[in-house]
N, C-alpha and C positions, 0 to 999 in steps of 0.2 A: 501495497499499499503506501511507503514514502516513500519507493520508487516510482512509482507510479506519479503518484505528486510530486517531484521531483523532477520528473519529464513530461509535465501542464504544469506546475508553476516554478521554471527555475531560478536559478538565484536572478537573475539579469531582470527576471523578468518581476519578482517579488521586489526590488529596489525602484526600477517601471516604476510600480502603480504606487509605489509610498513618495518617490519624490513628483509624483502629478497632486499626486492627493497632499501635499504640502503646497505645492500649485493655488490649487484649489482655498487650500486655507488663506496664503496669502495675498491672493487677488479679491477674498472677500474682506479680508481685515482693511484692506488698502483703497479702497471704494465703497463709501456706504451711505444713503439715501435717497431720496424718492423727488424726478419732480415729474412734472406735468409740463412741454412742449415750454419746457425752459425755465419755466415758473414753480421755485419750492414757495412749497407749504405746508407747514407744520400740522396744520389739520386734519390733513389731507396723508400727509406722511403715518399720523397716530391714527387714522381709520386706517390706513391699508397693516399699518404691524398688528392692529386689535381683532377686526373681519376678518380678515385678509391671508391670515397667515399659516393656511393649512396651505394657498396656495404655493405660500411661497416659500415652505417648506418641501414641497414637491419636487416646484423649478428645482433648487439647488441640492433635491436626490435627485432626482436625473442628472444635470450636470455634475454632479458628480461619479456618477455612472460610466458616462464620457469622459471624463478626468481619466478613470481607473483602466479605462478599455485603453483608451492609448498609450495612456503607461504601461501597458502589460502590451502593446508592440512592439512599443519603443523598446519596453525593455528587454525583449524575445530578440532582437535584431542587436543589441548592446550583448547577450550572451553566445548569439553567432558570431561575432565578432571577439569577444576575448577566449571562444572556443576555436577559431580557427585564424589569429591574426597572431605572428608570435613575438607576442611586444605585452606583454603580462605584465601585470604587478595591483597590492594589492589598491582598490577602487577605482579596476579598470573600466567596471559594469558602469558606472555609476558615473566616471567619461563619456562615454560617449552615450549615454540616455545625456547627458547635458548639454553634449556636442549633437547631435541630431537636436537637440531641443531648440538651442542654442541658433540655429541656424534656421531653422523655421521662423524663429520668432523674430528674425533680422531681418532674414524677407520681409517679413508681414510689413514690419512696421514702416519698413521701404517705402512699399503698395501702396496701402492704405495709413499714413499715420495720423489720419481723421477719428482712427477705431482709438487711437493709443494717448488722443492729447490730453483727456482728464486724468489716465493715470502715469504720463511722463513729464508731458511739456506743463502742464498746469500746475502741476505738483510740486516746483520749488523749481533754485536756480540748477542746480544742481541736473535733476534729471530733467529739464528743461533743456540744456545742453548737451547730454546723451542722445536724447529725443535728435537734436540738430546734425550731434554730428554722425549716427547713422544715416540721416535720411539726405547731409550735404557734403558729408566727407569722407565717407566707407567708400572707398576704390570701389564703382563695378567689378574692375577688372581679382579684385579681391574674394569679394564675394561670388563670383563666378569659379576659380578653385575650389573655396570652400564647398560649393555645392557640391562640385565635378567630382571632390573627392570623396567627399562621403555616399556620392551613390557607385565611387567604379567601388571602395570598402563594401555596401550593401549588397552589391550585384556578387560578388565575387563573394561570401560568406552566403548568401543565398544560395549560390549556386551548387556548392562546398556542402550543405547540407542538402539539398533535393540531393544529390548526386551520390550520394551517401546514404540518402532515405530508401529509396526507389533501387538500390543496390540487388535491396532485396527481392526477390522474384516474384514475391506474396500479392503485391504489388501491380506487377507487369499484367497479366489478366485483367486487375482491375481496370486499368488505366485502357487497356484495348477495349476494354466492352463497352466504358465510356465514351468513345470516340465513335465505335459503330452505332452507340445507339442515339448519338448526337448527328449521325451523320442518315439512317434513317427516319427520325423522325423530323428533318430536316427535309426528304422527299419525299416523305408520305405526307405532308402539311404541307400546303396552298394554300394559300391566304385568295377569300373570294378579288374578282376582280373588280378594280373601283372604275365608278364612271371617270370621263376625262376631263378636266376640269376644261369647260367654254369662256365662263368671263359672261360678263363683264365684272370680275373681283370688285373689291371696296379692301385696302390696306386703311387707316388712320394712324401716322404716326404724331404723337403730338407731347410735348415737355412742357413739365411746369415750370412757369415763369420766363418760360426763354421768350426774349426782346426781338420783337422786328425789326430794328437798327443791330443786329448782331449776325445776318445774314449779309454772303454777297450780292447775293442780287439787291439787296438793298442799299450796298456800297459801302458795309465797314471797312476801317484803314488796318481792319488785322484777317489774312483771310484763317478764316477760322467753320466756314461750312460748304468746300466743295463737293463735299454730297447732296447735301439739298440744291445747289445751286444750280448741279446739273438734272436732278428734277426740276427744278425751278425753270431751265434752257426747256426743256422737252414736254412743259405745259402754261399754267397761266399763275401769274403772281397779281395778289392780292394788295392792292400799295397803302387799304385804309381799311383792315378788319377790325374790326372792334366786338371786344367782349360783353356779352350782358351782367357780370356778375366778376372781380377779380376774387374770387376764391374755387378753389376747384368743384366742389359737389353741384352747389348751386350754377357753377361754367359748364359741367359735363349734361347736365341738362337741358340747359336748355340747349347747349349744338347738338343735341340727339334726338331733341322734339320739336324743334325748334318754337321752344314759346318759352318769354320770359321769365325771370323766376315770379312775377310781380303774380304769374297766370298760372305757375307750374306748382309756387305756395313752397319750395325750402329756398330756404333764407339765410341759411350759417351754415356752417359746417357740421353743427348735431343736433339733422331734425330726430325725431320721431322716424319708428315705424311705418306710424298709420302717412306723413309727408313721403316717403319712400319711390311707390311705386307709382313706375311711369311706364308699365308696358307695354299697357294697350296704344299710348299717343307717342312710341318712336318710331324712330324711322330704323332702329335694330328688329324691332317686335316685325313692321311691317315686313322690311325682306326676308323674314323670318317666314314669313308666311309662304311668303311667295318660292320658297324652296331654300333659301339660302343657311350657311352651315355661320354659324356667328360666334367669337370668341374672343375676349380682352385678357391686354395680361397687360401686367403692370407690378411697380413695387411701391413704397412707400405712400408715400402721397397718391397713390392710387387706389389705399385703402376704401376708399367710398367706393369701389364696382363696388365690393361682396357684401356692402349692406343696402344694395338698389335695387331693387325688380327693374329692368328695361329692357329685356330678353335674348341679352348674351344668353348661348348655351352651356357653353363654355369658360369657365369663370377662372382665370390663373393669377389670384388678387390677395395680397395678406387679411387678414381679418381681425378691422380692430373694436376691442370692446377694453372692455379698466384689467383685464385676464390678460392681457396683450400688454397692456404697459408693466402690470406685473413680470408680466414673465421676460419681455427685454426689458427692463430694471435690472432684472438676475441675473442674463444672462453679460446684460452691459461690463457689469463690475467685474468680470473674467475678464479681464484683457489676456491676459495670458493665454490662455487658452482660442483667443482668436487665430491665430497660424492658425487653424487648425480645421476652424467650421466656416470663415467667410470663405464661400464656396459654392458647388448645388448641395453636394454632401451636406453640409453646415444648414444649407435652409433643409434641406428637408429633414435632418434628424429636428428642428429650431425654425422651423415654419415664421417665429415671432422677428426671426432677422433681418426678413427682410423689412420686416418695418423702422431695423436703421436707417436713420434717416447721416449717419456717417458714414456706412457701406454701400452706400446711391452706387452702386457699380454699371454702369452701361450695358457692359461689354455681357454680363453674366446675365442681364434682364435680355440681350439683342439674341442671346441664344435660346433663351425659352420661347421667346418669338420666334425664332428659325422652325424651335421644333413644332411648335404649333401649324405654322406655314405650312410644312413638312404635312399634316396631317391633312390639314384644310384641301393641302393642294390634291387629294385625294380626291374630293369633292368639286360638282359640276361648278355650285361656284358659292366663292362665303364673304363677307365682311369679319373684320381683326378690326382692332380698337388696339392702340398701343400705345402706355403711357409710363413716358421717361420722367424721371424726377428730381435726377445726379442734376441739375439747372436751379433744380428748388433750393432754399437754402437750410443745412450750411455748403449747397456749391465741394458737395464732397467726393472729386473725381481721384483714380484714381494713382497711383504713377506712371506717365509722368505727365498725366494734367494737370495736377493739382500748382504744381511748381514752371509747367512753360511759360507762361507770359507775367511771372512775379519777380519781382526784386529780387536777387538771391540772398540780400544780406539786412531783409528785413528780419528784425525780433519781436513783434509785436504778435499781440493774442489772433490776427487772421491770418498767422504765417503757414496754414496745412486747412485753414474752411472758416465759415461763418458762424459759427455757434450762434443758439437765438439769446438776445438777451435785453428778454422782456419785460426783467423787474429789474432792472438798473441802468444810469444815464453813460451811456456811452463815450462819454469825453475825447470823438474822435477825433485822428489829425487828417493832414493828408496823406501821408505816409498809408494807413491805415484803411482811406476810401480808396487811393489807390490798387494797395493788398487785395481789394474784396472787390474791385473791380475784373480782377486781372484773376483772381482765381476764379471766377464768374465766367472770363470767356475762357478759359480752361476747364469748364466744363460743358461750354457747347463745343467747344471743340471734339471734348469726348461723348456726346453724344450725335455727333455731324457721322464720327468712324461707323457708331455704331450704326447710324442707319446706314451709309454704305453696307457693314455686314450682309443689313439684310438683305435691300436691294439688285447685292450680290448672289443671294441667293435664290432672289424671284429672275434672273435674268439668267441662270443656271436651268434652271427648270422652266424656261418659257415662259414664265405668267408674268414680266414685266410688262411688257405689248397688250398682255390684254388685265390688267389689273389701272383702278383709278388711284393714285395713291396720294394722300392728303396729309402735309407739313404740318403742322400748326401747334395752336398752343390754349391754355384756358385760363392765360394771363400775360401778364408781362410783370416788368419787376419792377422797382424805382432802386437804382443804388446811387443815393449821394446826390444825384445830379441838380443843381441849381437849388437843394435848398429842398429836395424831395422826402427828403430822409431816406429809407430802404423799405423794404419788402412792398405789399399790395395788396387792397381790401383794405389801408383805414381812411382814404384819402383820394380823392377825384381829381388833384389838378395836374397838370402837363398829361401826355400822351404816353411814357412811357411803360401805364400798368394797365390801359383802355384798353389802348392797339398794340394786336396778337398779329406775327408772320400768318400768313396765309398759304399756302403755294399749292397746288393742286394739275398732279398731271394724269387726264384723258388717256384712256385706251387710245393704239395706234389707229393711226386715219381720222382719230376725228376735228377737227380744222375749227378751234375757236382763238376768238386771240388772246395774245400772249398777256398782256398785265391787262388788270384793271381798275381802273385807277381815284373813282369813286365810290364813298363811305359802304362797307357790308357791315353784313353785326354774325356773328353769334348764329344766329337763330336761325338766316334763311340760308345754312350748310341741309337742312333736312328739305327740304322744300324742293331746291332747286338741285339736289341727289338723287332723288325720286322723280321729279320730271325728265331728266339726261335717262333716267332706266327704265322713262313711262309710265310709273307707277303712280298714283293720286296720292295726294296727301292727307293725313287726316285734318277737318273741319276746321275744328277749336286749333291753331295755330297764329303765332305773331309773326317770325318769319315772311319772305317771300320769297318765290323765284327767280334766280338769280341770269339764268336761260336767255331772255336777249340782249343782255349786258354780255356771255359770252360769247355771241354770236355774234354783235358787235350790231345789232338790230336798233336799239339803244345806249348811249353811250354812260348811262347811270336813270338811276330811282329817283332821287331824290329821294335822297328812307334819313332816319332818325337814327340815334341810337341811344336806349335807356340804361342807364348800368348805375346802382347804388353799392354800398358798403357792403363791408361784411360786423362779424361782434369784431369788435380793439379788446383783444389778449391780454395787454394789460395796461394798467389804469394812469402810469407813473412814465413809462420809459418817452425817449424824445423821439421831438416829431410835434409839429407847425402843429397838428390834426389833433395832439392834446391839447391845447390851449381853446379849441375850438369846438365842443362838444360837449353832450351831455355824458355824466361820468357814470359808471357803474363800477361793479366790484372784477379783477383781474378772472382768467379763464376757471379758474378752479374753485372758486368763488360764484361762476354762472352755469356750474354743469353742474350734472347730479348723474347718480348711478341707477340706471331703468332692473329693478331687480323682476318683473318682470320679463322683459325679454334680454338672455342675453348678456345679462351685465353690463349695455352697451353705454356708452356717454352722450347724452344728450343735454340739453339747454333747460334749466330748469323754469316751470311754469309759469314761476312768480315776474319772470324776466321776462317774455317774450311780446307785454308792450311795451316794456324798458328799452327792450333792444330791438324796437322795429318803428318806435317813434325816433330815436338817438342815429338813425340810419342819414346819411349826406346821400341824398339823390342827384343826380344829373342826365339831362337832354344834352346830343351833341347833332348835329345840322351837318357837320363837317364844313362848316363857316366858323359858328358859332354858338359857347359853351353855354349854358347855364347851369352853375350846382344849386341848388337847398342844402341849406345847411343848420338842424335844430339846438342850440342850444339853451341853458339852463334860464337867458335873459332875455331869449326868441326865439325866429327864426332868419334865420339870415341868407340872403341870397347873395351870391355873385355873378358876373358875365361878361366874358370872355371875349374876345376876336382872336378867333385859334388862327386867320389866313396871316392878320397886321400883328400880334401877340401871341406868337407858339411858346415863349417861356413867361406867359401864363400872369405880365408880372401886374399886368393894369386891371382891375376891374372898372366896368363902364357897366356895370347896373344902375349909375346912379346920371349917366349923363347922357345913355341912352333908349330913353323910357316906351318909346314903341316897337324895336327889337326888342328891350328889357318885353313885357307885356307880352308880343306874340309868343316866346319863350315860354314865359310862366307858364299862360294856357297849355304849352303843351305837352309841360313835365308835368302836368296836374292830372293833365288827362292821361296821361297813362299811369302815373300812381295810382288814378282811380281804377287803373282795372286790376286790382289787391280790393274785391269785392268784400273783405272784410272790413277794410279800414272805413274812417271818417276825421274830417278835420274838425278839430277844433282849437282856437287861438292862432289859426296857424301851421298846427303841427297835426300828421299824421299818427293820430293814435286805428290801434285793433278795436274793432266798435265793437265785441264780446267779450270787453271786461267790463 
């Protein structure tokens, strides 16, 4: 019995398990705390520890098991090295476990430094410069040699072990039988013939917070988007596309239903389950009923798709609820485990990894997209929506993209990414702002290269010419330009957020204009796509069919864009909008856990009216923009001549009374599309209260 146990659990494996158990304890003690969207809240932390401790224990137990299995495997390798490499000495097994683990750790810190910033970069000056040394100063050739030597050693000892193991004749018949059975099963089993894909297919390549002005086809100074530009050269560029809501959940529903948020009812990021069913009137559902295979593939910022019913048959999206937050934080603290799980294997074992904003690798997602398209290509037609998150803050893209455009000497807090600072003042420097813009540009470049991977697959499969490809975003992003702060959804000044990129390539042979210069909206996508495919749009729709513009029959449709803000997550962060708003608590005070439905995080009912009343709204006709700003002292309006004043420097609401009244009537008429609201003293309030 003892010999059998020693065969299964040799000394090296035991050492490996103990070593990794020590890593588990060190990580756990190194990082403690609980936050929601970057906001620390003592009451939330207390709630987690007192009411959800069984989930925490379960999560940590699962993590410990994974540590132990990894330690067992690496310990086994160290045992083989100890046995078959003639450099034996006391402690050699432990040394090999350490060396193997160190290589994976250093490589992963270099590839995904954002994952380690909390544990190293922000832990004090010593650990900060340890991480800087690993990412910036450690020679690439040294890491290459290190990895190559380890690979040679592991392959050598594994080969020796296999040769000695299979030298026993008893294994030869068994191995031969396995090979024969595998061959016969392959010959006997034949997959049923798949229908040939005839198209036209639809593929949406969306990126969260992607700014329109970062595209090469929009003349950006850096060459960030060569792959998107090639799509643009084959298709149509919409020069002035607008979002109806600069937050993901409402914007996505508007894009896929052709309805404004005031009509479809999702007005913030935390809707309850009754507000999220939009299946019957979405373009996805219409096409699904027409025989299209439908799928959506996303990472963290696209977790909204797992919580809405909108017609997708296949949903490859992370699921967000309070348990996800607990699992996510439970895993985040284990920075020493990250080298082994920041990959497809890790996301399979720990689904919450897809919610890691610090690990939004667009290439992992692109591989998922390609595997999904591989299956969809066997269908006669498909509609596939993809949503990339690496362009959403914290703009955490892998090596080399996070440092591709940055100042190599920068040592500030945004060196690797832009973590949320919702509960503090930033005290920003010019170097900080430049760094944030640079890491954002690196993320755009990474997204474009991921697009290149997907387009390459389509061309190899012969799908490119019969697929409608749409490149777009749910909204844009402010990046400290013109004093407009950073982020999206907080205010409606400027075009960086409300204007979005929109490039559409139609199937080969389609004769459309190469660009559309007039104002268009996200709500126009669904009716236009359905018209192109010869389908009727649902009756209750706010968008317009743009086919007359695409064909050149009309130069424009004289549309007006209506947009509103979302929830302000913080009540103390920087930003001029904090001075002109109705105050309410931060996100931890606004939200609650829905114990009746999957422990989802939803907006508290007692704040629904206040959040709705506090929203900024705007209407823009392409030449003028009127912004409605409710404050505690009353409702204010700002009117801008956007053609003459693109930087929004001069409010002309008091000097151009005629235009002001015209735009105000239009704005109020659009606000009244929400049948639940009424107006009291100029404020928009929910009439049900």
